[in-house]
Backbone bond lengths (Angstrom), bond angles and torsions (degrees), N, CA, C in turn:
res aa  C-N    CA-C-N  psi(-1)  N-CA   C-N-CA  omega(-1)  CA-C   N-CA-C  phi
1 M - - - 1.466 - - 1.496 112.66 -
2 P 1.342 113.01 137.04 1.471 115.72 -179.66 1.465 113.85 -67.48
3 S 1.327 119.61 155.04 1.455 119.01 -176.70 1.508 111.85 -83.69
4 N 1.197 116.56 164.74 1.532 125.08 -176.36 1.485 110.39 -59.11
5 K 1.298 113.81 -46.30 1.547 118.21 178.93 1.521 111.32 -59.91
6 Y 1.413 116.61 -41.80 1.360 117.36 179.68 1.531 115.48 -63.76
7 L 1.394 115.30 -38.67 1.478 121.81 174.47 1.452 110.05 -58.64
8 I 1.306 118.79 -47.36 1.359 118.73 179.96 1.510 117.84 -68.13
9 F 1.342 116.90 -35.39 1.424 124.65 165.50 1.627 111.46 -49.41
10 K 1.275 114.91 -61.37 1.339 123.80 179.38 1.619 115.39 -52.87
11 F 1.219 107.62 -34.73 1.543 111.53 -174.85 1.585 105.74 -78.27
12 W 1.369 123.68 -42.07 1.339 123.57 172.58 1.475 116.07 -63.90
13 Q 1.351 114.46 -37.79 1.473 119.69 174.97 1.551 110.41 -60.69
14 G 1.302 121.78 -45.78 1.397 122.01 175.38 1.547 113.06 -63.49
15 E 1.300 118.36 -38.59 1.416 128.89 -177.26 1.610 103.43 -63.88
16 A 1.262 118.31 -46.86 1.441 121.39 -176.13 1.503 106.31 -68.44
17 A 1.311 124.44 -39.76 1.502 125.39 -178.54 1.571 105.67 -65.55
18 R 1.364 119.48 -43.40 1.427 120.83 -177.30 1.572 109.04 -67.33
19 L 1.267 120.63 -43.75 1.550 122.37 169.69 1.415 114.78 -53.59
20 R 1.368 118.51 -42.99 1.524 120.92 174.42 1.445 111.79 -57.49
21 Q 1.272 118.96 -48.37 1.466 122.26 -179.65 1.331 111.37 -64.91
22 E 1.405 127.14 -37.60 1.412 128.30 175.62 1.465 108.36 -63.90
23 L 1.349 119.73 -44.90 1.355 119.13 -180.00 1.474 113.01 -60.73
24 Q 1.352 120.08 -45.84 1.384 120.85 175.07 1.438 118.89 -52.43
25 F 1.438 108.01 -40.42 1.525 118.84 178.61 1.534 109.54 -57.04
26 W 1.408 111.95 -51.59 1.380 117.16 -169.74 1.653 112.04 -77.54
27 Q 1.363 115.79 -20.37 1.381 118.75 170.46 1.561 114.86 -75.28
28 Q 1.334 112.44 -32.85 1.487 118.35 173.85 1.508 112.51 -67.06
29 R 1.401 110.88 -39.32 1.421 117.10 -176.48 1.525 109.43 -73.64
30 H 1.256 120.24 -33.17 1.437 123.66 171.49 1.473 112.81 -63.75
31 R 1.271 116.21 -40.75 1.589 118.59 -179.19 1.552 106.65 -71.30
32 Q 1.365 116.96 -31.28 1.545 117.71 179.02 1.505 107.74 -72.19
33 L 1.300 121.03 -35.24 1.503 122.95 179.67 1.534 108.65 -68.44
34 L 1.338 117.08 -28.12 1.486 123.55 173.66 1.569 110.89 -78.23
35 G 1.320 116.74 -3.26 1.492 119.15 -175.35 1.549 117.02 82.54
36 E 1.340 116.87 16.69 1.402 123.31 -179.52 1.588 110.96 -102.68
37 E 1.191 122.75 149.28 1.450 129.09 172.73 1.603 110.55 56.39
38 L 1.336 117.24 52.65 1.291 126.02 179.16 1.502 117.13 -91.42
39 S 1.401 111.79 -14.01 1.553 117.96 -175.49 1.560 110.25 -61.76
40 S 1.178 118.99 -31.38 1.520 120.56 -175.78 1.549 113.51 -78.45
41 L 1.362 116.41 -15.48 1.516 121.09 178.05 1.420 116.32 -75.70
42 K 1.328 120.23 144.79 1.412 128.55 -179.32 1.508 104.62 -88.89
43 V 1.288 117.02 163.57 1.551 121.36 -178.73 1.571 112.14 -56.55
44 K 1.345 118.59 -37.79 1.503 125.73 175.36 1.518 109.15 -63.28
45 D 1.237 119.70 -42.46 1.510 124.35 -179.67 1.524 109.30 -69.08
46 L 1.401 113.29 -41.53 1.429 113.68 173.60 1.416 121.90 -63.88
47 Q 1.369 113.58 -36.81 1.476 121.96 178.06 1.699 107.69 -64.54
48 R 1.433 113.66 -45.39 1.406 121.17 174.42 1.564 113.96 -53.97
49 L 1.256 114.04 -42.71 1.432 124.58 177.83 1.540 112.22 -65.73
50 E 1.296 115.64 -42.29 1.400 124.52 179.33 1.513 110.51 -67.22
51 N 1.328 118.46 -44.82 1.474 123.17 169.13 1.479 118.33 -60.48
52 Q 1.309 115.96 -36.86 1.561 117.69 172.34 1.457 110.13 -65.86
53 L 1.311 118.18 -44.80 1.446 124.58 -178.75 1.545 108.29 -57.30
54 E 1.280 116.69 -50.52 1.455 126.33 -174.33 1.639 106.63 -57.45
55 I 1.402 112.68 -49.25 1.427 116.26 -178.75 1.532 112.37 -63.54
56 S 1.399 114.89 -35.40 1.477 121.59 -177.78 1.641 104.11 -66.10
57 L 1.356 112.78 -44.23 1.344 116.95 -172.50 1.610 111.54 -65.31
58 K 1.402 113.91 -35.98 1.475 119.20 179.40 1.441 107.74 -67.31
59 Q 1.314 118.90 -41.15 1.501 120.33 177.18 1.499 113.68 -63.20
60 I 1.277 114.73 -36.79 1.578 119.63 176.16 1.549 106.04 -66.11
61 R 1.287 120.44 -48.25 1.404 123.91 -173.93 1.632 106.88 -61.92
62 M 1.315 116.46 -43.04 1.516 120.79 179.64 1.406 110.25 -63.73
63 N 1.464 119.34 -42.96 1.408 116.78 178.58 1.511 112.82 -69.55
64 K 1.297 116.62 -28.25 1.454 120.70 -179.92 1.451 108.07 -68.38
65 E 1.363 115.63 -48.20 1.388 124.56 -179.90 1.446 113.81 -52.95
66 Q 1.423 114.41 -47.58 1.531 123.97 179.28 1.524 113.09 -58.28
67 V 1.433 107.60 -44.98 1.460 111.72 -179.29 1.521 108.13 -65.76
68 S 1.361 124.08 -42.90 1.368 124.37 177.74 1.542 114.24 -60.22
69 V 1.281 114.96 -42.17 1.542 118.87 173.73 1.456 113.67 -56.69
70 D 1.422 116.14 -45.19 1.429 120.55 177.57 1.456 113.08 -66.86
71 E 1.203 119.33 -32.25 1.577 122.09 -175.41 1.664 99.36 -75.96
72 I 1.246 119.74 -44.86 1.529 122.76 173.48 1.443 111.47 -46.81
73 K 1.304 113.41 -56.90 1.529 121.27 -174.75 1.536 107.47 -60.25
74 E 1.351 117.57 -40.81 1.558 116.55 -177.57 1.466 105.10 -69.41
75 L 1.426 120.02 -39.42 1.438 116.99 -176.05 1.515 110.11 -66.68
76 H 1.312 119.61 -37.26 1.462 119.15 178.11 1.611 113.24 -66.05
77 Q 1.308 111.67 -35.42 1.493 115.78 174.76 1.552 111.92 -65.93
78 K 1.325 116.82 -41.59 1.399 118.11 172.09 1.586 113.56 -65.16
79 G 1.238 116.70 -39.69 1.337 121.53 176.26 1.537 118.50 -59.93
80 S 1.346 110.74 -34.67 1.542 120.47 -178.68 1.611 103.39 -77.15
81 L 1.425 119.50 -36.22 1.383 117.42 177.87 1.613 114.82 -69.77
82 I 1.354 114.16 -31.35 1.446 119.90 175.54 1.551 108.57 -68.82
83 D 1.295 111.88 -43.34 1.612 112.73 179.85 1.418 111.06 -63.77
84 Q 1.415 119.21 -39.19 1.431 119.10 -179.56 1.645 109.47 -67.98
85 E 1.322 115.21 -41.53 1.450 118.64 175.46 1.531 111.53 -56.31
86 N 1.388 110.86 -44.84 1.445 116.83 -176.66 1.570 113.50 -62.59
87 R 1.400 115.05 -37.29 1.425 123.23 178.58 1.559 108.04 -63.66
88 E 1.429 116.46 -44.40 1.458 115.01 -177.40 1.462 110.44 -73.72
89 L 1.329 117.97 -30.38 1.602 115.71 172.84 1.520 110.76 -63.90
90 R 1.309 116.26 -42.23 1.474 119.44 178.61 1.565 112.42 -56.84
91 K 1.320 113.12 -39.12 1.531 118.36 -179.97 1.513 106.01 -72.26
92 K 1.266 126.11 -38.35 1.440 126.77 176.98 1.506 108.09 -57.74
93 V 1.423 112.27 -53.36 1.473 118.24 -177.07 1.506 113.67 -56.48
94 N 1.374 116.75 -43.20 1.311 122.23 178.34 1.510 112.66 -63.07
95 L 1.363 117.75 -43.91 1.455 121.72 175.13 1.484 111.48 -60.62
96 L 1.376 119.90 -37.75 1.351 117.14 178.35 1.461 119.14 -70.95
97 Q 1.437 107.21 -28.48 1.460 115.47 179.54 1.542 105.54 -67.67
98 Q 1.336 115.57 -44.10 1.429 116.66 -178.23 1.484 111.66 -60.45
99 E 1.363 118.84 -48.90 1.373 126.71 178.84 1.634 106.81 -53.35
100 N 1.205 116.92 -45.38 1.412 124.30 -177.07 1.533 112.57 -61.39
101 T 1.281 112.17 -42.38 1.526 124.82 -179.35 1.524 107.56 -66.72
102 E 1.371 115.61 -40.11 1.506 121.99 -174.11 1.659 102.36 -71.75
103 L 1.397 114.55 -43.53 1.439 112.13 179.32 1.490 112.11 -66.04
104 Q 1.276 121.57 -38.55 1.501 125.22 179.80 1.659 107.04 -60.33
105 N 1.446 112.70 -46.14 1.439 111.64 175.86 1.497 120.34 -65.19
106 K 1.374 116.56 -20.02 1.471 119.33 173.27 1.434 112.53 -78.66
107 I 1.332 118.32 -25.44 1.535 117.82 -177.29 1.560 108.24 -110.11
108 Y 1.263 123.23 15.07 1.409 125.64 177.52 1.478 107.39 -67.40
109 I 1.392 110.86 132.95 1.398 125.66 -178.05 1.559 109.74 -114.13
110 P 1.335 122.23 130.33 1.435 122.27 -177.85 1.553 112.64 -51.68
111 R 1.289 119.58 143.97 1.456 128.15 -177.33 1.675 114.12 -68.62
112 N 1.205 111.81 -28.67 1.413 117.86 -174.24 1.526 116.35 -84.35
113 M 1.450 113.18 3.13 1.422 119.05 173.34 1.527 111.94 -71.25
114 D 1.272 114.42 138.03 1.609 123.31 -177.74 1.504 102.28 -79.53
115 E 1.392 105.79 136.67 1.493 115.27 177.14 1.530 112.97 -57.76
116 A 1.320 117.63 -49.36 1.332 123.42 -179.67 1.613 111.05 -56.15
117 N 1.260 117.54 -47.82 1.368 121.32 -179.79 1.608 115.20 -59.99
118 R 1.320 110.61 -32.36 1.464 113.52 -179.49 1.471 109.24 -76.51
119 R 1.404 120.58 -35.60 1.406 122.14 179.60 1.450 111.68 -75.29
120 S 1.313 123.32 -33.66 1.427 121.94 178.38 1.510 114.60 -74.11
121 T 1.335 116.41 -35.65 1.438 121.13 -169.56 1.671 105.86 -90.31
122 T 1.294 115.26 -37.63 1.488 116.35 -179.08 1.452 110.69 -128.44
123 P 1.447 106.36 83.98 1.570 112.23 -176.11 1.611 111.17 -66.00
124 H 1.337 120.81 -9.99 1.488 113.59 179.68 1.497 113.09 -121.20
125 S 1.371 109.36 23.44 1.493 112.29 179.75 1.542 112.62 -85.84
126 L 1.273 122.14 166.82 1.450 123.83 179.63 1.490 112.78 -65.19
127 D 1.390 120.71 137.25 1.412 123.72 -176.61 1.579 102.45 -105.68
128 T 1.376 114.64 112.65 1.509 114.32 -173.48 1.576 105.57 -111.54
129 E 1.303 125.61 6.63 1.460 129.92 169.67 1.589 105.46 57.19
130 D 1.288 119.68 46.89 1.435 124.33 175.13 1.558 112.50 63.90
131 N 1.191 120.29 7.80 1.423 120.68 179.14 1.490 111.78 -112.37
132 F 1.363 115.74 86.53 1.353 121.55 -173.35 1.562 122.47 -72.42
133 N 1.404 108.25 -9.14 1.379 112.28 -172.76 1.512 108.90 -111.28
134 I 1.372 119.02 23.19 1.415 117.28 173.60 1.583 116.11 -69.80
135 P 1.151 126.51 153.51 1.453 130.04 -176.67 1.529 105.72 -77.19
136 M 1.265 115.03 132.67 1.494 118.98 177.12 1.531 107.59 -120.87
137 S 1.337 112.06 152.89 1.403 116.46 -177.94 1.573 103.43 -133.97
138 L 1.444 114.01 108.98 1.388 117.85 -177.70 1.510 108.95 -107.26
139 Q 1.318 119.45 142.86 1.464 121.44 178.17 1.558 109.73 -148.30
140 L 1.263 115.72 152.34 1.464 117.80 -178.99 1.532 103.92 -89.89
141 S 1.286 110.28 152.76 1.444 118.82 175.32 1.540 110.47 -139.98
142 Q 1.319 117.60 166.62 1.388 121.81 -172.47 1.641 104.68 -80.83
143 P 1.348 110.82 137.37 1.529 112.10 -175.28 1.616 107.04 -70.16
144 L 1.375 104.33 146.38 1.565 111.04 177.87 1.506 112.62 -67.03
145 P 1.294 119.59 142.79 1.457 117.59 176.95 1.525 109.60 -61.05
146 Q 1.363 106.79 140.21 1.579 115.91 -179.52 1.528 109.95 -111.64
147 K 1.323 112.99 145.12 1.577 113.24 177.26 1.486 109.32 -75.81
148 I 1.389 114.25 -33.71 1.520 111.70 178.00 1.325 116.76 -87.25
149 K 1.279 113.52 125.57 1.586 120.05 -175.79 1.547 104.22 -84.49
150 M 1.382 110.70 130.07 1.440 117.51 179.87 1.482 106.65 -124.21
151 S 1.293 114.75 150.48 1.450 116.79 174.32 1.533 111.02 -75.69
152 A 1.289 112.10 163.48 1.542 116.37 -177.97 1.500 110.93 -67.26
153 E 1.277 116.66 -24.93 1.517 120.97 177.23 1.465 111.30 -73.03
154 T 1.330 119.48 -41.76 1.465 122.37 173.16 1.479 113.25 -64.28
155 M 1.226 120.47 -42.07 1.486 124.26 175.68 1.450 112.34 -61.61
156 E 1.311 116.28 -37.62 1.493 122.49 179.94 1.514 108.74 -69.17
157 L 1.330 117.72 -42.56 1.472 123.20 174.34 1.372 114.08 -59.85
158 R 1.320 120.16 -46.89 1.562 125.04 179.01 1.525 107.55 -59.75
159 L 1.317 118.09 -47.44 1.427 123.43 -175.78 1.485 110.72 -60.31
160 S 1.474 114.34 -45.78 1.383 122.18 -177.01 1.579 105.73 -66.71
161 F 1.295 120.86 -40.60 1.497 122.93 -177.16 1.568 106.68 -65.17
162 A 1.368 118.74 -44.21 1.496 120.49 -176.96 1.613 112.13 -62.49
163 V 1.276 111.75 -45.42 1.402 120.34 173.50 1.495 113.81 -54.57
164 Q 1.246 118.29 -55.32 1.402 132.77 -176.84 1.554 108.24 -61.70
165 S 1.305 121.09 -40.92 1.311 123.00 179.43 1.556 112.40 -72.60
166 E 1.436 119.92 -32.96 1.263 118.15 176.15 1.607 114.44 -73.74
167 V 1.329 114.95 -33.95 1.497 119.14 172.42 1.508 107.77 -62.75
168 D 1.282 122.22 -43.47 1.417 122.04 -176.20 1.484 107.73 -60.72
169 T 1.323 119.65 -41.54 1.456 126.20 -177.46 1.583 110.45 -63.74
170 V 1.228 113.22 -44.80 1.526 117.35 175.85 1.590 105.55 -63.04
171 I 1.155 121.85 -48.93 1.479 124.29 -176.12 1.523 109.16 -60.43
172 Q 1.326 119.85 -41.55 1.392 121.70 176.74 1.556 110.77 -58.76
173 H 1.271 120.59 -44.48 1.374 123.75 -172.95 1.617 106.48 -76.49
174 I 1.229 122.21 -26.06 1.545 123.57 175.42 1.489 103.77 -71.35
175 D 1.291 126.19 -40.18 1.406 127.30 -177.25 1.496 113.32 -66.59
């Protein structure tokens, strides 16, 4: 009677031979799918291989089509988001243009004002070089730190005085 080790050895030897044959079969099958080593195949085998390739090609095309459809949907969604963002930005630009126009209308100085008079009577006014329709961009900024501490009331009075003196200057030129 053969020993247990010998039986185990024979089993694994047979298993290795079977796996080698299976590997060779699949390697040959792979080469055939690539269009190599087809001379040994019969017409029936070639037809089967052709059908298999057509089925695989259909699946590949379906997967490709699904990926393309998904990408198109995603691009449409991104396009919609960009369109919405663009509409919102247009609204903001229009609002800023309206605000800018309103501010320009508030600081409009008549054209017939002489340049010399403006400079001599209002040394700190805006110099527009006789072009009163130039676009202006006004923005608020943080005040610079001051070394002198002022009360809120003093600052308010100074601001009120500065605005009033500018208004008085414009009114003088209009008269």
